[in-house]
C-alpha positions, 0 to 999 in steps of 0.5 A: 525464499524465506517466508517466516522465521522462528528463533531467538531475538538476539539483537535490536538495532535502529531499523533491523533486528537479528533472529538466530535460527539454528545457529544462523543469525538473520538480519531482518528489517523491522522499523524502530517505531514498531519494535516495542511490540517485539519480545525482549532480547534473548526471547523467542520471536516469530516473524512473517517475512517477505524476501525482497531481492534486488540486484545488489541486495537480498533483504528480509522484511519482518512482520508480526501478523500475516495481515501486515505482510499482505498489506506490505505487498499491496503497498509496494505495488503502488507507484513510488512506494518502495519496501522501506517506505511501505514498512514504515507506513505499517509501523505507523498504522495497522492494516485495518487503519490503512483499509479505512483510510483508503476506503474513505480517501483519508488523505489527511491521515496518510500524509502524516506517515513517514515518506508519504506526501499528498500525491503519494497518498492519492496514489495509495487511495486510487491504486488500492481502493479495490484491493484492500478487501483482500487483506486477511484477518481484518474485522468486517468493520474495517472494510468500509463500502465505497460510495454509490457511483455517480453518473459517468460525466460526474466521474469524468469531472472527478477524474480530471480533478484527481489527475490535475492534483497528481500534476498533470495539465488539465488539457492532457488529463481531459485528452487521456480520459477521452481516449480511454472512453473512445475505446469502450462500448456504451455499456462498458462506459456506463459501468466504468467506476472512477477508480478504473477510469483513473487507472486507465487514464494513468496508463494512457498518460504513461 
């Protein structure tokens, strides 16, 4: 698996670049919106690379910083976000900006990005809330602490609202949340965060 490339930048296309290493040209996906950050054609470039293997393709996705590659890996783990959409998200915002948007549930900022609608933005915030702190090389100011937890019943109301916004009927949402809580001890129920409650409810609804 290819993890990085250092060589001559020999071509820039709409969504890809070609990096020549040892006489071999590697085509690497790199969004047009971010290509202004690259050196000129003929100059040396170093790219962090994520190899994505599909049944019919072996694709390389390039990044100038390790934090961008780490953010890409988090994004492609979100339901409904594929590699190309994740790549384009990072062309429109830095990992630090992504971290702040997720931590503060800034749906308005996320929906401005290509390929991101309201429901997808909500899933990004929900599924990455407890993961963005794992991104490397971010300044401490980029990580915004989550608000103090509300009482459990308040979380349930918020969870129902979030599930309804994701397209689930209110009755199904309430039933799924009830099933989740029935399987917990009193202490575990009291300690449950909104994010974990939603995550388990989504699994119950799947």
